[in-house]
N, C-alpha and C positions, 0 to 999 in steps of 0.2 A: 542590281539584283536586290530584291526585297529580302528582308531579314527572316531567318529561321527563329521562331519563337520557342523558348524553352522555359521550364519552371524548375526550380531547385527546392527540394523538400527534405527537411531533416526531422526525423522521428525520435523523440525523447521518451524513454520508458525505463522505469525501475519499479521494484516492489516497495512496500512500506517497510523498509529496513535500512540498516546503516550503510549498506553498499551504495545507496543513492548518494551519500555524502562523498565517498571515494570517486564515484562517477562524475560528480560535480567538479571535484578538484582537478581531475586529470582530463576532463572532456568538456562538460557543459559550459563552464565559465569561459574557458579559452575560445571555444567555438562561437559562442554568442558575441564575445568581444570582437572577433574577426568579422562576423556578419554585420555588426553595428558600424564597424569602421567603413564598410562599403555601403554607405548610407543611400547612395543612388540606386542600389540594386534591391529589388523586392525578393523576399524569400517566403516560402510556405513552411510552417512549423506545426508539428503535432506533439503534444505532451500528454501523457496519460494522467488520469485523475490520481492514481496511486502515487505517481512521481510528484505531482503538485503538492500533495499532502506530505510526502516525505521531505521535500525541499523546504516546505514551510517550517518543519522542525529542525532540519539539519543545516540548511544553507539557502536562505531566501534570495541571495543575490541573482541567480539565474532567472528567478521569477520576475524580479524587477527589470532585468534586461529584456525579458520577453514583453513585459507590459510597456516598456519604453518603445520597443520596436513596433508593437501593435498601435500604440497611440500616435506614433509618427507616420503610420501608414506604410511602414516598410514590411511588416510581417503579416501574412494571412494565416490565421489560426484554423487548424482542422479539428474536427471532433472525431470520436471513435467510441470504443467501449471503455468504461472506467478502468478496468484492470487488465485490458488487452487479452481477454479470452478470445479464442478463434470463433468468429460467428458461425462459420460452416459447421463446426463441431458441437455447438451449443444449442440448447433449447431456445426457441425464439422469444419465449417469455423472458428468459434470462437475458437475451440479447437486448431486448427493449429496456429492461431494467438497467443494464449496463450503460446503454446510450443515454438514458434519462439522467442517471447519476453523473455521468461525465459532463453533459451539457450544463447541469447545475453547478458543478465545480468550475467550469470555464466561465460561466456567467458571473458567479460570485467573485472570482479572482481576477478576471480580465474584462468583464463587461461584454463578452462576446458570445453569440449563439451561432456556431458555424453551420454551414450547409454542405461543406465538403467533408467527406467521410474517409478517414484513414482505415483501410481494410486490414485489420491486424492479422499478421502472418499470411496475407495475400491469397487465401483460398476463396473460391467463389461457388455459390449455387444460386440458381436463378430466383428461387423463392425468397432470397434475401431482399429483393427489390422492394416489396411492400413493407418489409420490416424497416429498411432504411428510410423509406418515405414516412412511416409512422414515427420514426425517431427524429424527423425534421430535416432529413438529408436529401439533396437533389443531385449530388455528384459524388463519384468515387473513382479510385484507381484499380485497375486489374492488369495482369500481365498481358503483354502483347500476344503471346501464344494462345491465350484464351480467346482473344478477338479473332485470331486467324482461324481457330477451330469453329468459330461462329460464322465463318464465311466472309469476314470483313475484308474488303479489297485493299484497304490501306490502314493498318493498325496505328500508324503515327498520327492519324487524324482523330477527331473527336466524334464519338458515336453515342447513341442512346439505346437503352433496352428497358424492359419493364415487365410487369405482371399485374394482373387484376386492376388495370387502369392506373398503375403507379409507374411513372417513368423515372429512370436514373440516367444521368449523363456519365459516360465512361471516358476516362483518360488512360493512356497507355503507361503502365508502370514498366518502364523500359529497362529490362535486365542487362543487355549488353552495355548500355550507357552507364548504368550503375557500376558495373565492373570497371569500365574504363576510367570513370571519375574517381572511384575508390583507389585505383592503382596510382593515379596522379597524386592523390592526397597522401598515400603511404610512401611513395618513392620520389615524388617531385617530377616524374616523367609525364608530361602532359600530351605528348605526341598522339597517342592512341585516342584519347578523348577528343582532341581537336579534329583528328582525321575522321572520326565517326560522325561528329556533328557537321563537319564540312561536306561530307558525302550526302547527308540529308539536305543540307542547304542548297545543294546543286540539283536537287530533284525538281522537275517542272511543276509538281503539285504541292510544293513546300508551303504555300500560303495556307493550305488546309491543315498543316501539321501543328501539333502542340506536344512537344517532347518533354518528358519528365525524368529527372534524376530524383529518385525517392529512396532514401537509405536511413538506417539507424544512425542517430547522432553519435552513438558510441564508436562508430567507425573513425571518428575524428579525435583520436586520442586514447580512448579506453581500451580498444582491442589491441593496439600495439603495446600499450603500457603493461598489459598482462604478460607480454614477452620481454619486458624491459626496455621497450622503445620509448624515447623521450616524447612526451605529449606535445611539447612545443614544435617538434618537427612536423607533426600533422597539421598543427595550426598554421605554421609558416607556409607549408606547401599549399594549403587551402587558400591562404591569403594571396599567394602568387598566382594560383589558378584562377581565382576570381578576377584579379587584375587582367590576366591574359584574356579571359572570356569577354570581359568588359571592353577590351580594345579591338575585338573583331567587328568590322563594319557589317558583316553578313549575319550577325548573331544578336539576338535581343533576349535578355533575361527578363521575364515579365511575371506579373502577378496573375493568379488563376482567373481573376475577373476579366482579364484581357484575352482569354482563350478564344479561338475562332468558334463559330457556331457548329453544332453537330452536323455531320455529313449525311446521316441517315439513321435508320432504326433497325436494330438487330433483334429479331423476334425472340430468339433464345440464344443465350451464351451457355454452351455446355459447361458442366461442372469442371472446375479447374483446381489444381493443387499447386502449392507454392513450389517453384523450381528449386529453391534453396533447400527445402525439407526433403524433396525427392533425392537431390544430390547427396545430402547428409546421410540419409537412410541407406543409400546404396554403397557407401564407402566409409570404412572405419577411418577415424582420424579427422573426419569433418565435424564441424560444430554440432553438438547436441545429438550425435549419432546414437541410435538404438538398434540393437541386433534383431534380426528375425522378421523384417518387414520389407516387402517389395517396393513400396512407395508410401506416400502419405495416405492415400485412400485406403490402402491395406491397414496401415496403422490406425486410422480413425475407426475402421470397422472391427479390428481384432484386438486392440490394445486392452489388456486386462485392467490396467489402472483407469483408463477412460470409462470402461464399463462399470467399474466399482463406484467411481465418483458420479457418474450419470445417475445411478440408482440413489446414491446418497443425496445429491442435489434435488432429485425429484421429490424426496420425502420433505425436504425443507420448503421447496416450492409449493407443494400442496398445502402446507400450513400457512404460508404467506398468502396464497390465493384465497384460502378460507377466511383469513382475517379481513379480506377486502370485500367479501360478499355483503356484509353489513358494516359500513365504516364506523369506527368507534365514536363514542358520544362526547369525548373530551379531548382537549389538545394534548394532554400528557400521553394518552394512549396513541395518538397520532404520531407523536415524536418517537415513541418507543418502537412502533411498527416501522417507521422510517429508519431507525437504527438497525432493525433486523434486516431490512433491505440492504443496507450498506454492508452489514456483516456477511451476508451471502455474496455480494459482489466482490468485496475485497479478497475473499478466499476462493475466487475463481481466477486468480492471476495466471494468465497465459494458458488457461485450460484448453487442451486440444493441440498445443504445441509439443513437438518432440523434445526429449531430453530434459524434461522438467516434471516434478511432481510424482508422488506415489503414495500408496497407503502408508500412514505413519509420518507423512510430511505435514508439518504444522500449517503451511501456507494454504493447503486445501482442506485438511481435516477440521480446522477451527471454524469452518462455515457453520458448525453446529451451534456456535454462539448465537446465531440468529434465532434459534429456538428459545434460548434463555431470554432474549429481548422480547420475543413474542409472549412468553409467559408473564413477563413484567407488564406488558401492554394489557393482557387480560386482567391482571390484578389492578392496574391503574383504572381500567374501565369500571371496576367494582368499587375502588377506593374513593374515587372522586365523582361526585354527582354534579352534572352540569347546572349552571345557574339558569334562571328563567330566560335571561337574555341570550344565553348560548343555545337553549332549546329552540328559541325562535330562529336563530341563525341557522341551526341545523335543519329545521323544517324548510327553510327557503333555499337550502344549498342545491346547486344544479346537479344533475346526474353525471356520473363519470363519462368522459368521452369514449365512444365505442371502440376506438382504435388504440386506446392506451389504458391498461389496467392500473396505471399509477397516477392518473390524473386526479383522482379523489384526494390524494395526499397533499398535492400542492394547493388544491382548493381549500382543504381543511386548515392548512397552515395559514392561509390568508384570512380565513373566515373566523377562526377561533382565537380568542385571547386566553391566556392562562386563567384557570378557574381559581382565582385568589379567594373567592368567597365560598368555595365548595367545602362541604363538610366531610371529613373522613368517615367512610362507611365500612372500612375493612377492619375486622376484629383481628387482634393478634393471634397468630396460630403458628404451629411448628409441624412440619411433616417431612417425609422422605419421598423423593421422586427422582427418577433419571431425567432431569430437566433438559439435559443437553444431548441425550441419546448417545452417550459414549459407553454404555454397558455397565456403568456403576452408578448407584443411587447417591444423590447428594442430599444434604439436609437443608431444607428451605425454611426460612423464618420471615414472616411478613406481618405487618400490622400498621395501621395509620397510613403514613406516607413512605414506608420503608419496605423494601423487598431485598432479602439477602440470600445468597446461596453459599453454603459452607461444605467443606470436605473433611473427612476423618484423617486424611493424609496431612499430618502436621496441625490439624485443627484450624485450617486456614480459611480465610474469607475469599471466595472465588469471584463473587459478583455482589455489587451493592447498587441499588436503584432508588432514586427519589421518585415515588409514584405521583407526586403532585406536580413536579416540574417536568417529568418525563425525560430524565437524564440518568446516566450512570456515573459513579465515581470510583468504583473498583471494578475491574474486569479487563479493561484495555484489550478488547478482543481483536482489534485490527493491527496490533503490533506483530510483525513477521520476524520471528527469531529463528535461527537455524537449529534450535533445540528440537530433538525428535519428539513426536507425539505418541503417547501411550493411551492416556485419557485425560480429560480436562482437569481433573483434580491433581494430577501429578505436577510437582514443582519442576519447571523446565531446567534441564541441565545441558549446557552447551559444551560439547566436546570438540567441535570443529574449530580449527584455527585458520586464519587467512594470512598469506605471506605479507610482510611489511616491505615496502619499497620506498625509495626516495620519492618525495612529492614536490611538485613545483610550488614555488613561493610567489610567483607572479603569473599573469595571464598574457605576457608578451609573446607575440607570435614571431619569435626569432630564436636562432640557435647560436648566436655569436659567442656566447660564453661556453660553448661546448665543442669538443673535437669530434669530427666525423671518423667513423671506422668503416672498413670494407666489410660488407655483410652479404650473405646470400639472400636475395629477396624472396626466392621460392621457399626457403626454410621459414621465413617470417609470415608469408601471406598466402601460401598455396592452399590452405584449408578454406579460404574465402573465395577462391577464384576457380573458373572452369579448368578442367584437366588439360585442355589444349592451349592454355593461355601463354605458356612459356616459350613457345617457338620464336626464335629471334631475339629473345630478351637476354641481357648480359647475365653472367653467372654471379657477378658481384656488383654491388652499387654502394655508394657512400650512405651510411645510416648513422643516426644519432641515438645513443643509448643513455638511459637515466643513470646518474652516478650511483655507486654502491653505497649502502648504509655504512656508517662507522661500525667497526667491529664490536664496540661496546653496546650498540643498540640491538634490541631483540629482533629476531628475524621474523617473528609471527605475532599476530594479535588475535585476541578472542572476542567475538561479537558479544553484545549484551544478550541476556536472557530476558526477553519480554514476557509478560503475563506471569510474573512471580506472585502477584496478588498481595493480599494484606494478612496481617497477623502471622507472619512467617517468623518463627522463633529460633534464635541462636542462644545456646546456653553453655556457659563456661562454669566449671566447678574447680576451684583452686587452679585457675588458669589453663585448665584442660577443656577443650571444646568437646562436649559430650552429646550435643544434639544440634542438628542443623536441618533446614528444610529440604536440602538436596538429597537427604537420606530417604525421603518419601516414606517415613514411618507412619503407620496407621495408629492413631491414638484410640484409646477406649472411649466409647460414646455413651452418654446417659442423657436421655431426653425427658423433659417434663412437658406440660402443656405450653409453657411460654418461654422456655430456655433450654439450651443444650450445654452440656459440660463435657469437655475433652480432657482426658487425663493420661499421664505418662509417668510410670515409675522407672527410675533410672538406677540401675545397679552398676557400680563402677568396679570392674574386676581388679584394677591396679591400685585403687585407693580405698581406704576404709570408709569414707563417708558415703552415704546414699541419700537420694533426694526423690521426693514425689512432687510432681508438677501437674497442676490442672488449670484450665481456664473455662469460665462459665460465660456464655454469650446470651444476652437477652436484649430486647428492645427497651429503649429508654427515651421517652418523649418522641422526638423526631429523629432519633438516631439509635446507636448501639451502646450498650454497656458491656464491657469485658472485664471480668475479675480474674486475675491470676492469683493462685495460691501455691506457695512452696512450703513443703514440710521436710525438715531435715531429720532423717531417721538414723543418722550415723552416730558414732561414739565420740567424735572429736569435732571441735569447731571447724567450720569450712567457709570459704568465700565463694559467693555465687554472683555471676554477672549474666544478665538477660538483655539481649538486644532484640527488638521487635521490628522487623522489616515490613514496610507498608508501601506498596506501589499504588500511587494515587493519580487518578485522571479525571479531575472534576469537570463535569459536562463534556464527556470524552469526544462526542461527535463535533461539538463546537471547537474543541481544542485542535482537531485535525486541520480545520480551515485557518485557525488563528496562529498556530505554530508555537514554537518554543518561546518567542518573545512575549507571549500572552500569559505564561504561567510563571508564578513566583511563589516563594515561601512566605509564610505569614507568622508574625511574632505574636506573642501573647497579648501585647498591647494594641494589636490591631494595625500593625505596620507591615507592608510588604518589604521583603528583603531579598538580596541576591543569593545568599548562602544560608544554610541551616546552622543553627547553634543551639545552645541550651535553652534559649528563649523561644525557639521555633515551636509552633503549635499546629501548623496546617499548611495547605497548599491552595492557592487562589488562581482561578482562571479569570483573568481580568477582562477577556473578551466577552465572557458570559456573566461576569460578576457572580461567579459561583465558587463557593468556598467549602473545602473539607477541613475540619478542625477537630482537634482532640484536647481533652483535659486529662491530666494524669494526677493520681494521688497514691503515693507521694510524687513529687516532681522528679523528672528524669535527671540523672547526672549530666547527660549530654544528649544532643540530638544531631545526628548526621543526615546529610541529604546527598542525593546523586541524581544526575540525569539518567533517564531510561529511554525506552522507545515510546515516545508519545505519552510519557508520564514522568512524574518526579517521585523519587523514593524518599520516604521519611523513616528514620530508624531511631527511636528513643532508646536510651540505654539506662539500665537500673542495676544497682549492685547492693548486696547485703553481706554482712558477716553473721552467720547463723550458728548459734550454740546447739548442742544436741537437743533434739525434741522441739526446737524453736520453729515457729511459723513466720512466713512473710506474706503480706497481702498487697497486691497492686491493682488499682482500678483505673481503667481507661474509659472515657466516654467520648464517642465519636458522633459528630453531627455534620450534615451536609446541607447547605442552604444557599439560596440566592440572597445577595446583600446589596445595599445601595451602591450606586456608581461612585 
């Protein structure tokens, strides 16, 4: 008997947040070690662009395991959308942007440009075929029921469809096989999976079949861990299952490149909705359930949150499209428009999926940061004049490809060098503008090579751009914090906590150090499986649970608050904290032609002293000058301590690709260092050789530093003992610049 050919596909996806680190610890690393141990077996892998960037910061080991498997020829990498928006639910301009960005990430990190497309959230519409083709894809997976509805005589075979002359090869995303293999991974019971495959292998037309198991990688550890199940049990069960599959003489696990030829052409595949979302919408208790919808088609048509964000994204898209009508004349503007593209894409994470996102959710609302990047690009186009050599290059540049509105960006990146000899043409000016369309005006200060956006809430610096290099160093717009969004100027306050559980210290796929317990498998896994799954299954099975934390350990942890930005002030008077940025207090604002002054008078009801605090912000050479003034108006001497928190992300887009290993603190003497101390004066992105540095007068008493979400925080501390009527003055000068290697 000839062998039945199957493919095993694992889909890795998380947002740009800390949860990706947890997922790596309890899922990705153990899963990939299991797959690599079965070196003779090929596997298909998809990893979202957002997760690649998150792991570069939090845990690069899975990326190295992926690269090793790709280089060994064991792993076939799939492409998709960068942030796993649902293509069916999204505008096709956005879809093509997402595909383009994801391919760039895969090419930079793994040297691969896939042609097999992971269809995020498994919905289908026929007019996606030309979009996939324009994105460079020739193959994708869709559910078998979609193929049956298209009149396909044998959905386990390979087929083709298309539109407008663009053909796409279709593989069957086999949902019953997915359930059977998942059950084997969760419980160790392989009988149903093997019986399903054996029945297919016994069919007379099996040589035409190509059967796919395609599932979220999170099923192998993370989903069970959320209910206390030991991750090693899933890894060990998968390890045994792969060995068992490998031993079947009638079965061959193969790479997609060895799939059989298409059996025919399906003129039209009717619109299809993911079976898992339909099941979840129709039953409470299922993953990501939302009330009030018949099925996903109904959700896609009537969801108020989708309607709200479609209109919101359309406004940003229109601005981005307008920026491409006449491509910018210098490389800095090109880079900043590319940064705007990324800001839109990152903030469409899983758009169109049920159970995620809403107005006030930072992960979608902060797409408005793209508008700030576009404003910076407009200023960069004015601030930097192209050199004669660049003008000649621009004149000879090819026209954008007709099927890709983003092709000009890649062409300009290759054709333009940075305008090192360009003369600054932008005069210093200060103005108010709702630059991020959040309903509140910000204060904009620009001149020479600097563009900054400030807010009266705490007198903080929200964004800072280098208009000559085309990079940002304050803003950190792509960090996804669980803090709620009110508007961009508000200091993010995280109130959500996540439960702390025992974490594995190894990636061994065995449970020998743990004791099994009798457990009800239905109680653990029913939400992931069909309602009729449990007939004939035992009521209890042995299961392994993660040990409990020690009683002294905290039961919860609080995620970081990204996008805290710079010049966030903490003020203590006689050891009492009287001002902090999380209060989101609006400071009084006075503007001149070239500077803005924020002031705050503090009356202390419990103590006799009072204090007036102001900070004046202006441009200084290629950076910013900030002058703090404190005036003690009380009747008795008082002690004052000021800590200025600064979230710094030098060349932020480069930092996403480079990861945490690339960024370090910078001493006054010009030496990179691991930790911040009193000698620390800046943050360096070594991958881009881009430095953000400050000088302080007087020198700080101390400087503390902390890891953030894709940024490092520097917080210089200053203290004074002030007599009645006495003043204190503090000056900070910030510069951001590219330095020698």
